[in-house]
KOLKE-554594 format. One line per 3 residues: their letters; for each residue y, z, x of C-alpha. Coordinates in Angstrom, 1 decimal, always signed. Each point is the difference from the previous one (the first is absolute). Example, Ala and Ser with C-alpha at 12.3 -4.5 7.8 and 13.67 -1.06 7.14 Angstrom:
! residues 2
as> -4.5 +7.8 +12.3; +3.4 -0.7 +1.4
//
This chain:
! residues 168
mad> -6.8 +5.4 +15.1; -1.2 -3.0 +1.9; -0.4 -3.6 -1.2
lta> +2.8 -0.2 -2.6; -0.2 -2.9 -2.3; +2.2 -1.3 -2.8
qgl> -0.9 -3.3 -1.6; +2.4 -2.4 -1.7; +3.1 +1.3 +1.6
gns> +2.2 -2.4 +2.0; -1.4 -1.9 +3.0; -3.7 +0.6 +0.4
ldr> +0.6 +0.2 +3.8; +2.4 +3.0 -0.4; -1.5 +3.3 +1.1
vtk> +0.0 +3.0 -2.3; +1.2 +3.1 +1.8; +0.1 +2.5 -2.8
isi> -0.8 +0.3 -3.7; +1.6 +3.2 -1.4; +0.5 +1.7 -3.4
hak> +3.4 +1.4 -0.8; +1.2 +2.1 -2.9; +3.5 +1.0 -1.0
amk> +0.5 +3.7 -0.6; +1.5 +0.9 -3.4; +3.0 +2.3 +0.2
ddg> +0.9 +2.7 -2.5; +2.5 -2.3 -1.7; -2.7 -2.6 -0.7
tfd> +1.1 -2.5 +2.7; -2.2 -1.0 +2.9; +0.6 +0.9 +3.6
ksv> -0.9 -1.9 +3.2; -3.5 -1.5 +0.5; -2.6 +2.1 +1.7
eig> -3.3 -1.3 +1.4; -2.9 +1.5 -2.0; -2.9 -2.0 +1.4
viq> -1.4 -3.1 +1.7; -2.4 -2.8 -0.8; -2.3 -1.9 +2.3
sis> -0.3 -3.2 -1.9; +1.5 -1.6 -3.2; -0.7 -3.2 -1.8
pse> +2.7 -1.0 -2.6; -0.8 -1.9 -3.2; +2.1 -1.5 -2.8
nrd> -0.8 -2.1 -3.1; +1.9 -2.5 -2.0; -0.9 -2.0 -3.1
vss> +1.1 -3.6 +0.1; +0.2 -2.1 -3.2; -0.6 -3.7 -0.1
hwt> +2.1 -2.0 -2.5; -0.7 -3.7 -0.9; +2.2 -2.5 -1.8
lgg> -1.2 -2.3 -2.8; -0.3 -3.6 +1.2; +0.0 +1.0 +3.7
tdp> -1.1 -2.5 +2.6; -3.0 +2.1 +1.0; -1.5 +2.2 -2.7
eep> -2.1 +1.9 +2.5; +3.0 +1.2 +2.0; +2.5 +2.6 -1.4
kvl> +3.6 -1.1 +0.0; +1.2 +3.4 +1.3; -1.4 +3.3 +1.1
ipg> +1.9 +3.1 -1.1; -0.5 +3.2 +2.0; -0.4 +3.3 -1.9
lvt> +0.8 +3.6 +1.2; -1.5 +1.4 +3.2; -2.4 +2.7 -0.9
grt> -2.8 +2.0 +1.6; +2.0 +1.0 +3.1; -2.6 +2.1 +1.9
lsv> -0.9 +1.1 +3.5; -3.6 +0.5 +1.0; +0.2 +2.8 +2.5
ral> -2.5 +1.1 +2.6; +0.3 +3.3 +1.8; +2.9 +1.7 -1.8
alf> +1.1 +3.3 +1.7; +2.4 +2.2 -1.9; +1.8 +2.9 +1.6
kns> -0.7 +2.8 -2.5; +3.0 +2.3 +0.8; +2.4 -2.9 +0.0
iln> -1.3 -1.3 -3.4; +0.1 +3.4 -1.6; +3.5 +0.8 +1.3
qlg> +1.4 -3.4 -1.0; -1.5 +0.1 -3.5; +0.9 +3.6 -0.7
ytt> -3.4 +1.7 +0.3; -0.7 +3.2 +1.9; -1.6 -0.4 +3.4
daf> -3.2 +1.7 -1.1; -0.7 -2.5 -2.8; -3.0 -2.4 +0.2
iys> +0.2 -3.7 -0.6; -2.9 -0.9 -2.3; +1.2 -2.5 -2.5
ltq> +2.1 -3.1 -0.4; +1.9 +1.8 -2.8; +1.7 +2.1 +2.7
qky> +2.1 -3.0 +1.2; +3.2 +0.5 -2.1; +2.3 -2.2 +2.1
pfd> -0.5 -3.4 +1.6; +0.0 -0.5 +3.8; +0.7 -3.0 +2.3
iqv> -2.3 -1.6 +2.5; +1.7 -1.5 +3.1; -1.8 -2.4 +2.2
tkl> +1.6 -0.4 +3.5; -0.8 -3.2 +1.8; +0.9 -1.5 +3.4
kag> +0.9 -3.7 -0.1; -2.5 -2.3 +1.8; +1.2 -0.8 +3.6
dan> +2.9 +2.5 -0.1; -0.9 +3.7 +0.5; +3.6 +1.0 -0.4
qsy> +0.4 -1.4 -3.6; -1.6 +1.9 -2.8; +0.4 -0.1 -3.8
cvt> -1.1 +2.2 -2.9; -1.7 -1.0 -3.2; +0.5 +2.7 -2.7
ytd> -2.1 +0.4 -3.2; +2.1 +2.1 -2.4; -0.8 +2.4 -2.8
cyv> -3.7 +0.3 +0.8; -2.6 +1.9 -2.0; -3.6 +0.6 +1.0
sqw> -2.0 -1.5 -2.9; -3.5 +0.6 +1.4; -1.7 +1.9 +2.7
ncd> -3.6 +1.2 +0.5; +0.1 +3.8 -0.1; -3.6 +0.2 +1.2
qdi> +1.1 -1.5 +3.3; +3.1 +2.1 +0.5; +0.2 +2.2 +3.0
trg> +2.4 +2.9 +0.6; +0.5 +1.0 +3.7; +2.6 +2.7 +0.3
dvv> +3.3 -1.5 -1.2; -1.3 -3.5 -0.5; -1.7 -1.5 -3.0
iae> -1.9 -3.2 +0.7; -1.1 -2.6 -2.5; -2.4 -2.6 +1.4
nat> +1.1 -2.6 -2.6; +2.7 -0.1 -2.6; +1.9 -2.4 -2.3
ivy> +3.8 +0.3 -0.2; +2.3 -1.7 -2.5; +3.5 -0.9 +1.1
rtv> +3.2 -1.2 -1.8; +1.7 -2.3 +2.6; -0.4 -1.1 +3.6
tsa> +2.9 -0.6 +2.3; +0.4 -1.0 +3.7; +2.7 +1.0 +2.4
//
């Protein structure tokens, strides 16, 4: 896919080379195997929220200014996704479905996946780094716009919730 974009990740001058979706296969003993690519994304835009409480003191020098700001928990970790392509056979094999199954509902996602954004550092084509969103679940997609072409399921727009984000 051309024109990959990933907002809010590292240096804005760094160039995105690939945004891929990875799942870990569950073995018979309940543990997870190596990560396998199950799809790609053309564009993502991450978003997080945090409540911040203002606290004042009695008799403070400026009653209009809080004495201290106390940050709350980070919530609402979401990715707005454009052009999500899932490789149907890879998904079905990784999640334990038969290869003739049809993906039709969000309830079919039993296990989380990871999204990896690979970027090249600005000014140095030999240095790259990877930003990984872990334990992702699709929370919204528009089924009216889904297209299935052979082994690929394409959602034009989707919202994905993630647990953590790391950079390496």
